[in-house]
C-alpha positions in Angstrom: -10.6 -23.3 12.5 -10.8 -19.6 11.3 -13.1 -19.2 8.3 -12.2 -15.8 7.1 -9.3 -13.6 7.8 -8.6 -10.3 6.3 -5.4 -9.6 4.9 -4.3 -6.0 4.2 -2.6 -7.1 0.6 -1.3 -3.7 -0.3 0.5 -3.1 2.8 1.8 -6.3 2.8 3.0 -6.1 -0.8 4.4 -2.7 0.3 6.5 -4.3 3.0 7.9 -6.8 0.8 9.0 -4.0 -1.9 10.2 -2.2 0.8 12.7 -4.9 2.2 13.5 -5.5 -1.4 14.5 -1.8 -2.1 16.5 -1.8 1.2 18.3 -5.0 0.2 19.1 -3.8 -3.2 20.4 -0.2 -2.0 22.8 -1.7 1.0 24.1 -4.7 -1.0 27.2 -2.9 -2.4 27.9 -2.5 1.4 26.8 -5.8 2.7 26.5 -8.6 0.1 25.2 -11.4 2.4 21.7 -8.8 2.2 21.1 -10.7 -1.2 21.0 -14.3 0.1 19.1 -13.2 3.6 16.7 -11.2 1.7 15.9 -14.0 -1.0 15.5 -16.5 2.0 13.0 -13.6 3.6 11.1 -13.5 0.5 10.8 -17.2 0.0 9.6 -18.1 3.3 7.2 -15.0 3.5 5.9 -16.2 0.1 5.1 -19.7 1.4 3.9 -18.8 4.5 1.5 -16.0 3.1 0.4 -18.2 0.1 -0.4 -20.8 2.8 -2.4 -18.5 5.3 -4.2 -16.8 2.1 -5.2 -20.3 0.7 -6.6 -22.0 3.7 -7.8 -18.9 5.6 -9.1 -15.7 3.6 -11.6 -15.3 1.4 -11.1 -13.5 -2.2 -11.3 -9.9 -2.7 -10.5 -7.9 -6.2 -6.8 -7.1 -6.6 -5.7 -3.9 -7.6 -2.7 -3.5 -9.9 -1.5 0.2 -9.2 0.9 -0.4 -6.4 2.8 -3.2 -8.9 2.8 -0.6 -11.5 4.5 1.9 -9.0 7.2 -0.3 -7.9 7.9 -1.3 -11.7 8.6 2.4 -12.0 10.7 2.8 -9.1 13.0 0.0 -10.2 15.7 2.2 -12.1 15.5 4.6 -9.1 16.6 1.6 -6.9 19.2 0.5 -9.4 20.6 4.4 -9.3 20.6 4.5 -5.3 22.3 0.9 -5.4 24.8 2.3 -7.7 25.5 5.8 -5.5 25.7 3.5 -2.3 28.4 1.4 -3.8 30.7 4.4 -5.1 30.0 6.0 -1.9 30.8 3.2 0.4 34.0 1.9 -1.6 35.4 5.5 -2.2 34.6 7.2 1.2 37.3 8.1 3.7 37.0 5.9 6.8 34.4 3.4 5.6 36.4 0.6 5.2 39.7 1.9 6.7 42.5 -0.8 6.7 43.5 0.1 10.5 40.1 -0.8 11.7 40.5 -4.2 11.4 43.8 -4.4 13.1 44.1 -5.1 16.6 46.5 -2.8 18.0 48.6 -4.7 20.8 50.4 -2.5 23.8 53.8 -4.3 23.8 54.7 -2.5 27.1 52.1 -4.7 28.7 53.9 -7.9 27.8 57.3 -6.5 28.9 56.1 -5.2 32.1 
């Protein structure tokens, strides 16, 4: 059994925050990202919690990353808004003819 495992918690927190920011930013294009990211965050939380409680030693925490992420949330929401406006108004992003299968009728008639 491992008695002490070193976790780089600031890097782990940054990765989780980055995944959250990317999911929020692109969720206007792909709404399925919200449930997928939620599931990812829940699984990651419980896996990290189990690893930290069983195999790691206590290290003093620094709150600087949390404060920076909280100050970034308005910019993330603004990026989400602009990505949604762009994706739903840009020509060619959601073309109606891109979802249709074009059949060559001469192929069937011979």
